[in-house]
C-alpha positions as CSV (number, residue, x, y, z in Angstrom):
1,M,-21.1,-53.2,-15.6
2,D,-18.2,-55.1,-14.2
3,F,-16.4,-53.8,-11.1
4,E,-13.7,-56.5,-11.2
5,L,-10.3,-56.1,-12.7
6,N,-9.8,-58.7,-15.5
7,E,-7.0,-61.3,-15.2
8,E,-4.5,-59.2,-17.1
9,Q,-5.2,-56.1,-15.1
10,Q,-4.8,-58.1,-11.9
11,E,-1.4,-59.3,-13.1
12,I,-0.4,-55.7,-13.8
13,K,-1.5,-54.7,-10.3
14,R,0.5,-57.5,-8.8
15,A,3.6,-56.7,-10.8
16,A,3.5,-53.0,-9.9
17,K,2.9,-53.9,-6.3
18,E,5.9,-56.3,-6.2
19,F,8.2,-53.9,-8.0
20,S,7.3,-51.0,-5.7
21,E,7.5,-52.9,-2.5
22,K,10.9,-54.3,-3.5
23,E,12.5,-51.2,-4.9
24,F,10.9,-48.3,-2.9
25,T,12.6,-49.1,0.4
26,P,11.8,-46.9,3.4
27,E,15.5,-45.9,3.6
28,L,15.6,-44.8,0.0
29,A,12.3,-43.0,0.3
30,L,13.6,-40.9,3.2
31,E,16.9,-40.3,1.4
32,L,15.3,-39.1,-1.8
33,D,12.9,-36.9,0.1
34,R,15.8,-35.3,2.1
35,K,18.0,-34.8,-1.0
36,E,15.1,-33.7,-3.3
37,E,16.6,-36.1,-5.8
38,F,14.9,-37.7,-8.9
39,P,15.1,-41.5,-8.7
40,M,16.7,-41.9,-12.2
41,E,17.8,-45.5,-11.7
42,L,14.4,-46.5,-10.4
43,Y,12.8,-44.7,-13.3
44,K,14.9,-46.7,-15.8
45,K,14.1,-50.0,-14.0
46,A,10.4,-49.2,-14.0
47,A,10.7,-48.4,-17.8
48,K,12.4,-51.8,-18.5
49,L,9.4,-53.5,-17.0
50,G,7.0,-51.4,-19.1
51,F,5.6,-49.3,-16.3
52,T,6.4,-46.0,-17.8
53,G,5.1,-46.8,-21.3
54,M,1.8,-48.6,-20.3
55,R,-0.4,-46.4,-22.5
56,F,1.7,-46.0,-25.6
57,P,1.3,-48.1,-28.7
58,E,3.7,-51.1,-29.1
59,A,4.8,-49.6,-32.5
60,Y,6.5,-46.8,-30.5
61,G,7.9,-49.1,-27.7
62,G,5.0,-49.0,-25.3
63,Q,2.8,-51.7,-23.8
64,G,-0.4,-50.8,-25.8
65,Y,-2.7,-50.6,-22.7
66,G,-5.0,-47.7,-21.7
67,L,-5.2,-45.0,-19.1
68,F,-7.0,-47.4,-16.8
69,E,-4.1,-49.9,-16.6
70,D,-1.7,-47.0,-16.2
71,S,-3.8,-45.7,-13.3
72,I,-3.5,-49.1,-11.6
73,V,0.3,-48.8,-11.8
74,V,0.4,-45.2,-10.6
75,E,-1.9,-46.1,-7.7
76,E,0.3,-49.0,-6.6
77,M,3.5,-47.0,-6.8
78,S,2.0,-44.1,-4.8
79,R,0.6,-46.5,-2.2
80,V,4.2,-47.7,-1.4
81,D,5.7,-44.2,-1.5
82,P,4.0,-41.0,-2.7
83,G,7.2,-39.1,-3.6
84,I,8.8,-41.8,-5.7
85,G,5.5,-42.8,-7.2
86,A,4.8,-39.3,-8.3
87,A,8.3,-38.9,-9.8
88,I,8.1,-42.1,-11.9
89,S,4.5,-41.6,-13.0
90,L,5.3,-38.1,-14.2
91,G,8.5,-38.9,-16.0
92,N,6.9,-38.7,-19.4
93,L,4.2,-36.2,-18.4
94,M,1.8,-38.1,-20.8
95,L,3.3,-36.0,-23.6
96,P,3.0,-38.9,-26.1
97,D,-0.8,-38.3,-25.8
98,V,-0.3,-34.9,-27.4
99,L,2.1,-36.2,-30.1
100,L,-0.1,-39.2,-30.9
101,K,-3.1,-37.0,-31.4
102,C,-1.6,-34.2,-33.3
103,G,2.1,-34.7,-33.9
104,T,3.7,-35.5,-37.2
105,E,5.0,-39.1,-37.8
106,E,8.5,-37.8,-37.6
107,Q,7.9,-36.3,-34.2
108,K,6.2,-39.5,-33.0
109,Q,9.2,-41.6,-34.1
110,K,11.7,-39.3,-32.6
111,Y,10.2,-38.5,-29.2
112,I,7.8,-41.3,-28.1
113,P,10.1,-44.4,-28.1
114,P,12.7,-42.9,-25.7
115,L,9.9,-41.8,-23.4
116,A,8.3,-45.2,-23.5
117,T,11.5,-47.0,-22.7
118,G,12.8,-44.6,-20.0
119,E,15.7,-43.3,-22.0
120,A,14.3,-39.7,-21.9
121,I,12.5,-37.4,-19.5
122,A,9.8,-35.0,-20.8
123,S,8.3,-31.8,-19.5
124,A,5.2,-29.7,-20.3
125,A,5.8,-26.0,-19.7
126,F,2.4,-24.3,-19.5
127,T,2.3,-22.4,-16.2
128,E,3.6,-18.9,-16.0
129,P,4.6,-16.7,-13.0
130,E,1.9,-14.2,-13.5
131,H,-0.9,-16.4,-14.7
132,G,-0.9,-19.7,-12.8
133,S,-4.0,-21.6,-13.6
134,D,-5.1,-19.1,-16.2
135,L,-3.8,-20.6,-19.4
136,S,-5.9,-18.3,-21.6
137,R,-3.1,-15.7,-21.2
138,M,0.5,-16.3,-22.2
139,D,3.4,-13.9,-21.7
140,T,5.8,-16.4,-23.4
141,T,5.8,-15.5,-27.1
142,A,6.8,-17.3,-30.3
143,R,7.7,-15.2,-33.4
144,K,8.2,-16.7,-36.8
145,D,11.5,-15.8,-38.4
146,G,12.0,-17.6,-41.8
147,D,12.1,-21.3,-41.2
148,E,12.4,-20.9,-37.4
149,W,10.4,-19.7,-34.4
150,I,12.0,-17.5,-31.8
151,I,10.7,-18.0,-28.3
152,N,11.0,-15.6,-25.4
153,G,9.5,-15.7,-21.9
154,G,9.4,-17.6,-18.6
155,K,7.6,-20.5,-17.0
156,E,7.2,-21.5,-13.4
157,F,6.5,-24.6,-11.4
158,I,7.4,-26.9,-14.3
159,T,7.6,-30.6,-13.5
160,N,10.9,-32.2,-14.7
161,A,12.2,-28.9,-16.2
162,P,15.7,-29.2,-14.8
163,I,16.2,-32.8,-16.0
164,A,14.0,-33.0,-19.1
165,D,15.5,-34.0,-22.4
166,F,12.9,-32.1,-24.2
167,L,10.0,-29.9,-23.4
168,V,6.7,-28.9,-25.0
169,I,6.1,-25.2,-24.4
170,L,2.9,-23.3,-24.7
171,C,3.5,-19.9,-26.4
172,Q,1.5,-16.9,-27.7
173,S,2.1,-17.2,-31.4
174,D,-0.5,-14.7,-32.6
175,P,-0.3,-11.5,-30.4
176,D,-3.4,-10.0,-32.1
177,A,-5.7,-13.0,-31.5
178,S,-9.0,-12.2,-29.7
179,P,-9.5,-13.9,-27.4
180,S,-5.8,-14.4,-26.8
181,H,-6.0,-18.2,-26.3
182,R,-7.0,-18.6,-29.9
183,G,-3.4,-17.5,-30.8
184,Q,-1.4,-20.0,-28.7
185,S,0.7,-22.8,-30.1
186,L,2.8,-25.7,-28.7
187,F,6.5,-26.1,-29.6
188,L,9.1,-28.8,-28.9
189,V,12.3,-27.5,-27.4
190,E,15.2,-29.8,-26.8
191,K,17.6,-29.8,-23.9
192,G,20.7,-27.7,-24.6
193,T,19.0,-25.4,-27.1
194,P,20.8,-22.0,-26.8
195,G,18.8,-19.5,-24.8
196,L,17.0,-22.2,-22.7
197,E,17.8,-22.1,-19.0
198,A,16.2,-24.3,-16.3
199,T,16.6,-23.6,-12.6
200,K,15.6,-26.2,-10.0
201,L,13.2,-25.2,-7.3
202,H,14.1,-26.3,-3.7
203,G,12.1,-26.5,-0.5
204,K,8.9,-28.0,-1.8
205,M,6.5,-29.3,0.9
206,G,6.1,-32.7,-0.7
207,I,6.8,-35.0,-3.7
208,R,10.4,-33.9,-3.3
209,P,11.9,-36.7,-5.6
210,C,9.8,-35.2,-8.4
211,T,12.0,-32.4,-9.7
212,T,10.3,-29.0,-10.3
213,G,11.9,-25.9,-11.9
214,S,11.6,-22.5,-13.5
215,L,12.3,-21.8,-17.2
216,A,13.8,-18.8,-18.8
217,L,13.8,-18.5,-22.6
218,S,15.8,-15.9,-24.3
219,D,15.7,-15.8,-28.1
220,V,15.4,-19.6,-28.2
221,R,15.3,-20.7,-31.8
222,V,13.5,-23.9,-32.9
223,P,12.9,-25.2,-36.4
224,A,9.4,-24.7,-38.0
225,G,9.0,-28.5,-37.8
226,N,9.0,-28.3,-34.0
227,L,5.5,-26.9,-34.0
228,V,3.2,-29.5,-32.5
229,G,-0.1,-29.9,-34.3
230,E,-1.8,-26.9,-36.0
231,L,-0.7,-23.3,-35.5
232,N,-2.7,-21.5,-32.9
233,K,-4.4,-24.6,-31.5
234,G,-2.0,-25.1,-28.5
235,F,-4.5,-24.0,-25.9
236,Y,-6.9,-26.7,-26.9
237,Y,-4.2,-29.4,-27.0
238,A,-3.2,-28.4,-23.5
239,L,-6.8,-28.8,-22.2
240,E,-6.9,-32.3,-23.9
241,L,-3.6,-33.2,-22.1
242,F,-5.1,-32.2,-18.7
243,N,-8.0,-34.7,-19.3
244,S,-5.4,-37.5,-18.9
245,T,-2.9,-36.0,-16.5
246,R,-5.7,-35.1,-14.0
247,I,-6.7,-38.8,-13.9
248,T,-3.1,-39.7,-13.2
249,V,-3.1,-37.2,-10.3
250,A,-6.3,-38.7,-9.0
251,A,-4.7,-42.2,-9.1
252,Q,-1.7,-40.8,-7.2
253,A,-4.1,-39.4,-4.6
254,V,-5.9,-42.7,-4.2
255,G,-2.6,-44.6,-3.8
256,M,-1.4,-42.1,-1.2
257,S,-4.6,-42.5,0.7
258,Q,-4.5,-46.3,0.5
259,G,-0.8,-46.4,1.7
260,A,-1.5,-44.1,4.7
261,F,-4.7,-46.1,5.6
262,E,-2.8,-49.4,5.5
263,R,-0.1,-48.1,7.8
264,A,-2.7,-46.7,10.2
265,F,-4.7,-49.9,10.2
266,Q,-1.7,-52.1,11.0
267,Y,-0.5,-49.6,13.7
268,A,-4.0,-49.6,15.3
269,K,-4.0,-53.4,15.6
270,K,-0.6,-53.4,17.4
271,R,-0.6,-50.3,19.5
272,K,-2.1,-50.8,22.9
273,Q,-3.5,-48.3,25.3
274,F,-5.4,-48.9,28.5
275,G,-4.8,-52.6,28.1
276,A,-6.2,-53.1,24.6
277,P,-5.3,-52.5,20.9
278,I,-6.5,-49.0,20.0
279,I,-8.5,-50.4,17.1
280,K,-10.9,-51.7,19.7
281,F,-11.8,-48.1,20.6
282,Q,-14.7,-46.5,18.5
283,A,-12.8,-43.2,18.3
284,V,-10.2,-45.1,16.2
285,S,-12.2,-47.8,14.6
286,F,-14.8,-45.4,13.2
287,K,-12.0,-43.3,11.7
288,L,-10.6,-46.3,9.9
289,A,-14.0,-47.3,8.6
290,N,-14.6,-43.8,7.3
291,M,-11.2,-43.7,5.7
292,A,-11.9,-46.9,3.8
293,L,-15.2,-45.6,2.7
294,K,-13.7,-42.4,1.3
295,I,-10.9,-44.2,-0.4
296,E,-13.2,-46.6,-2.2
297,A,-15.4,-43.7,-3.4
298,A,-12.3,-41.9,-4.7
299,R,-11.0,-45.0,-6.4
300,L,-14.3,-45.6,-8.2
301,L,-14.5,-42.0,-9.5
302,T,-10.9,-42.4,-10.7
303,Y,-11.5,-45.7,-12.4
304,K,-14.7,-44.4,-14.1
305,A,-12.9,-41.4,-15.5
306,A,-10.0,-43.6,-16.8
307,W,-12.5,-46.0,-18.3
308,L,-14.4,-43.3,-20.1
309,Y,-11.1,-41.9,-21.5
310,D,-10.1,-45.3,-22.8
311,E,-13.5,-45.7,-24.4
312,G,-13.0,-42.5,-26.3
313,R,-15.7,-40.8,-24.3
314,V,-13.5,-38.3,-22.6
315,S,-15.5,-36.5,-19.9
316,P,-13.9,-33.3,-18.4
317,M,-16.6,-33.5,-15.7
318,A,-15.7,-37.1,-14.7
319,T,-12.0,-36.2,-14.8
320,S,-12.4,-33.1,-12.7
321,M,-14.6,-34.9,-10.2
322,A,-12.1,-37.7,-9.8
323,K,-9.2,-35.3,-9.2
324,A,-11.0,-32.9,-6.9
325,Y,-12.5,-35.7,-4.7
326,A,-9.4,-37.9,-4.7
327,G,-7.2,-35.0,-3.7
328,K,-9.5,-33.9,-1.0
329,I,-9.7,-37.5,0.4
330,A,-5.9,-37.8,0.3
331,M,-5.5,-34.9,2.6
332,Q,-8.2,-36.1,5.0
333,V,-7.0,-39.7,5.1
334,T,-3.3,-38.9,5.5
335,D,-4.2,-36.5,8.3
336,E,-6.3,-39.1,10.1
337,A,-3.6,-41.6,9.7
338,M,-1.1,-39.3,11.4
339,H,-3.6,-38.7,14.2
340,I,-4.0,-42.4,14.8
341,H,-0.2,-42.7,15.2
342,G,-0.2,-39.9,17.7
343,G,3.2,-38.4,18.3
344,Y,4.8,-41.1,16.2
345,G,2.9,-39.9,13.2
346,Y,4.9,-36.6,13.4
347,L,8.2,-38.4,13.0
348,A,9.8,-39.0,9.6
349,D,10.7,-42.6,10.3
350,Y,7.0,-43.5,10.5
351,H,6.5,-42.0,7.0
352,L,3.0,-40.6,7.6
353,E,4.1,-37.0,7.8
354,R,5.7,-37.5,4.3
355,F,2.4,-39.0,3.0
356,H,0.6,-36.0,4.3
357,R,3.0,-33.5,2.8
358,C,2.8,-35.2,-0.6
359,A,-1.0,-35.4,-0.6
360,K,-1.3,-31.6,-0.6
361,I,0.0,-31.3,-4.2
362,T,-2.8,-33.4,-5.6
363,E,-5.2,-30.5,-4.7
364,I,-2.9,-28.1,-6.6
365,Y,-1.1,-29.3,-9.6
366,E,-2.7,-30.0,-13.0
367,G,-5.3,-27.5,-12.0
368,T,-6.4,-26.6,-8.5
369,T,-9.5,-28.0,-6.8
370,E,-11.3,-24.7,-7.6
371,M,-10.5,-25.1,-11.3
372,Q,-11.9,-28.6,-11.2
373,Q,-15.1,-27.2,-9.6
374,L,-15.4,-24.6,-12.4
375,T,-15.1,-27.4,-15.0
376,I,-17.7,-29.5,-13.2
377,L,-20.1,-26.4,-13.0
378,N,-19.6,-25.7,-16.7
379,S,-20.5,-29.3,-17.5
380,L,-23.6,-29.1,-15.4
381,M,-24.7,-25.9,-17.1
382,K,-24.7,-27.8,-20.4
383,Q,-26.8,-30.6,-18.9
384,F,-29.5,-28.6,-17.1
């Protein structure tokens, strides 16, 4: 076991750090948060440097690394700014994972290169208004009509929906399947397809630069060739996708925690009360020590999950542990960082309140903490 990043990974970390610290200025972060605006130019800059295509094969325009290296990049970006970091890291929604595993060569050639190079934005539309975390039931339907599929339904809380160039949509393709999840399929739907309407959601608590929307699909027709993988296997493909995206969310949470901690630590060294820096007081110094302890534990869980994934030993339990714990720690650490700043922590210009607002989503999206606990329990039931 080697707990050190190799030389190449260290260089990736340095490059991501330098890029983020240069480009994610405090002024821009505040502006994008206020406007709820996706950082398109930054996304394209990050793509040119290879940060958005870390995990995709060089043959399709990617860098040829693994989820571990990608997690390092996500962590560094989220450390500098949680909102911009989330927006850039979720620009492709890891959809090339699905296409690489079960897509046709034509689909891979068409959709992966523009995602790897930042020329396109992707979206995965799974969640529905009435079902939330329960993907085993889909009200969105896909009906075969000759050489086409006709899709009807609605999706909610869909990352990138209003700006996506194409979406992968989970539908009920066999209404008579029992249980129903055995009759679900994935379909590619391109922007501008008649009947597809996306509405941007406003007023999110955090990660505001990361665009979220609702989808309405009314008699949306797609070619039969837009089916992803095997018919009626979509539910299982979606679960496989979560095994990677949940690690990405864990990396976001670790980065948010680290960024908040660093701000609190520097503030505690400078801020004086009763004639001494507040870091000299145990009430503050013990907080900082415990924050560092929790962040390191969350980081190790995240790195382990990413390493297992890259080794081809995907562990839903390790993935869920990483996401559940890292999300919990992100909330605790950002809260403590605000507390150390006192009244200043409540002000936007000190950025901690934004870190805290953004941290909450890591406990919710890509499966709530409770869903992760169910996955962990199911894994334990198989072991004991």
